Structures are given as structure tokens and as C-alpha cells.
C-alpha positions in Angstrom: -2.0 5.0 -25.8 -0.2 2.6 -23.4 -1.8 1.5 -20.2 -0.1 1.9 -16.9 0.5 -1.1 -14.6 -2.3 0.1 -12.3 -4.7 0.3 -15.2 -3.8 -3.2 -16.4 -4.3 -4.6 -12.9 -7.7 -2.9 -12.6 -8.8 -4.2 -15.9 -7.7 -7.8 -15.0 -9.7 -7.5 -11.7 -12.8 -6.6 -13.6 -12.8 -9.5 -16.0 -15.3 -12.2 -15.3 -13.6 -15.2 -13.9 -14.5 -18.7 -14.8 -14.2 -21.2 -11.9 -11.4 -23.8 -12.3 -12.7 -27.4 -12.7 -11.0 -28.9 -9.7 -11.8 -27.2 -6.4 -9.4 -27.4 -3.4 -10.6 -29.8 -0.7 -10.5 -27.2 2.0 -13.3 -25.2 0.3 -15.8 -27.9 1.4 -15.6 -26.4 4.9 -16.3 -22.9 3.6 -19.2 -24.1 1.5 -20.7 -25.8 4.5 -20.2 -22.6 6.7 -21.5 -20.2 4.0 -24.2 -22.0 2.1 -25.6 -18.7 0.6 -22.2 -17.8 -1.0 -21.8 -18.6 -4.6 -18.2 -17.6 -5.1 -15.1 -18.1 -3.0 -11.9 -16.1 -3.9 -8.7 -17.9 -2.9 -5.5 -16.0 -2.8 -2.0 -17.3 -3.5 -1.4 -17.8 0.2 -4.7 -19.9 0.5 -6.8 -17.2 2.3 -10.4 -17.3 1.3 -12.5 -14.2 0.7 -16.2 -13.8 -0.2 -15.6 -10.3 -1.5 -13.6 -10.0 -4.7 -12.3 -6.5 -4.1 -10.8 -7.5 -0.7 -9.3 -10.6 -2.2 -7.6 -8.5 -4.9 -6.2 -6.1 -2.4 -4.8 -8.9 -0.3 -3.4 -10.7 -3.5 -1.3 -7.7 -4.3 1.0 -8.6 -1.4 1.1 -12.4 -2.1 2.8 -14.6 -4.6 0.7 -16.8 -6.9 -2.6 -15.8 -8.3 -6.2 -15.2 -7.3 -8.5 -18.1 -8.1 -12.3 -18.0 -8.0 -14.4 -21.1 -7.3 
């Protein structure tokens, strides 16, 4: 059975993400401001989210891809 586009996107959003090796410099400010946060989700337009679901919703309207650090 073929998966619809929505099912594929949902499945991609649920996959565990491994952090890229090189972190953007601007994330240092976020790490200092949110010391308890372990993951930062950066959308294609460089917005930073602590919540993965909110980042995914925003990314649907952006070019690029969602990165988790």
C-alpha cells in the first residue's frame, strides 16, 4: 500500500534526529538563555524552537530543512 504525502511527512517527523556535527554560531546565545534545554530545532528560515512539533509545523511553510542540534 502506497503512503500518502501526509503519512510520509508524519513518519519523517517521528524519526530520531542525530545532531549535525557543526552547530551554527547563533545557537550559543540560545544555549546560554535556555541551559536546561537539550535540543534546539532550527528551521530553514533560522527560527529556533524548543518544541519539535511546533518546529515541524513552521517548517512546512519554509524552504530548506529542519535541523536539530
